[in-house]
Every structure is written in structure tokens, then in C-alpha cells.
C-alpha positions in Angstrom: 36.4 60.1 -36.2 39.1 59.0 -33.9 39.1 58.3 -30.2 42.1 57.7 -27.9 40.4 56.4 -24.8 41.7 55.7 -21.3 40.4 52.3 -20.3 42.0 49.2 -19.2 42.3 46.8 -22.1 43.8 43.4 -21.2 46.8 42.5 -23.4 48.3 39.1 -23.8 51.4 39.0 -21.7 54.6 38.0 -23.4 53.3 38.5 -26.9 56.1 40.1 -29.1 55.3 43.5 -30.4 57.6 45.1 -32.9 58.1 48.8 -32.5 58.3 49.8 -36.2 61.3 52.0 -35.3 64.1 49.7 -36.3 64.6 48.0 -32.9 66.0 44.5 -33.4 64.4 43.2 -30.2 60.6 43.0 -30.0 58.8 44.8 -27.2 56.4 42.9 -25.0 52.7 43.6 -24.4 51.7 45.1 -21.0 54.5 47.7 -20.8 54.4 50.9 -18.9 54.0 53.9 -21.2 54.5 57.6 -20.2 53.5 60.5 -22.4 55.1 63.9 -21.6 53.1 66.7 -23.3 54.6 69.7 -21.6 57.3 70.9 -23.9 58.2 68.6 -26.8 56.0 65.5 -27.1 57.9 62.6 -25.5 56.8 58.9 -25.4 58.6 56.6 -23.0 58.0 52.8 -22.9 59.5 51.2 -19.8 61.6 54.3 -19.4 63.1 54.2 -22.9 62.3 57.2 -25.2 60.6 56.3 -28.5 61.3 58.5 -31.4 58.1 59.9 -32.8 58.1 63.0 -35.0 56.3 64.8 -37.8 52.7 64.3 -38.5 52.2 61.1 -36.5 53.6 62.9 -33.4 51.2 65.8 -34.1 48.3 63.4 -34.4 49.2 61.6 -31.1 49.5 65.0 -29.3 46.1 65.9 -30.6 44.6 62.6 -29.4 46.3 63.0 -26.0 44.9 66.5 -25.6 41.4 65.1 -26.4 41.7 61.8 -24.5 38.3 60.1 -24.1 36.8 62.4 -26.7 36.0 61.9 -30.4 38.2 63.9 -32.7 36.7 64.5 -36.1 38.5 64.0 -39.4 38.1 67.7 -40.0 39.9 68.5 -36.6 42.7 66.1 -37.5 43.2 67.6 -41.0 43.1 71.1 -39.5 45.7 70.2 -36.9 48.0 68.5 -39.4 47.8 70.8 -42.4 45.8 73.9 -41.5 44.5 75.5 -44.7 46.9 73.6 -46.9 45.5 70.0 -46.7 46.4 67.9 -49.7 43.7 65.9 -51.6 45.2 62.8 -50.0 44.7 64.1 -46.4 42.3 61.4 -45.2 44.4 58.6 -46.7 47.5 60.1 -45.0 45.7 60.3 -41.7 45.0 56.5 -41.9 48.7 55.9 -42.6 49.6 58.0 -39.5 47.2 56.0 -37.4 48.7 52.8 -38.7 52.2 54.1 -37.8 51.1 54.9 -34.3 49.5 51.5 -33.8 52.8 49.8 -34.9 54.9 52.1 -32.7 52.9 52.0 -29.5 52.3 48.8 -27.4 49.2 46.9 -28.5 47.2 47.9 -25.4 47.6 51.5 -26.5 47.4 51.0 -30.2 44.1 49.3 -29.7 42.8 52.4 -28.0 43.0 54.4 -31.1 39.6 53.7 -32.6 38.5 54.8 -36.0 34.9 55.2 -37.1 
């Protein structure tokens, strides 16, 4: 099960965080993050839009819609593939979680808990 929770988690200030999206400059911990969920999903870090698309974006949208709630693996698989889930669905979900944790600042990536 996954949980994206809304709680203050202290992050080390000034620690470099690489976005995983090809930026040459690392981001820093403790940045302001904004999620726009009305219309297309948009993630902004310190005002700059972060490209997030495909299944990782769908997973993030699902977690945002269920903030502070546990989301079961079955719910995630259903949201990502519907009736056509591949045999590797659970492994793929773990990959998408890894991608989100690398893309989002550490204070937010740490809030995606897997159990």
C-alpha cells in the first residue's frame, strides 16, 4: 500500500537533490512545491514547472487525490492499467515510485511510503 501524507518532515537545508529530469544544476532541499490538479496535472518547484507524464504522473495524481489515505496496490494497478494490467504491474509500480522520489524534492519523496 502507498500513502502520500501531508506532514512537516524536516529536510536538511542546502543538500543537493538531482531532479532526474536532465537538469544540470541540482535542486536544494526545502523548496516550495505546488501541485495543480484541476486540468492537466502540473508540478511546480519554486515556480518552475517539472515535466511529469505517463504512468508516474497518473500515480502522483492518484496519491494527491487520496492524500493522507492508504492507497492499495489493487487501486494503483486499476488506475494505471484498468483491466489490462501486465504481469509485471507491481514491479512497474515500484519503478514509478522510484521515479517520483527522484523527481520530487526529498521532503516530498520521503512522504511516499510503501508498505
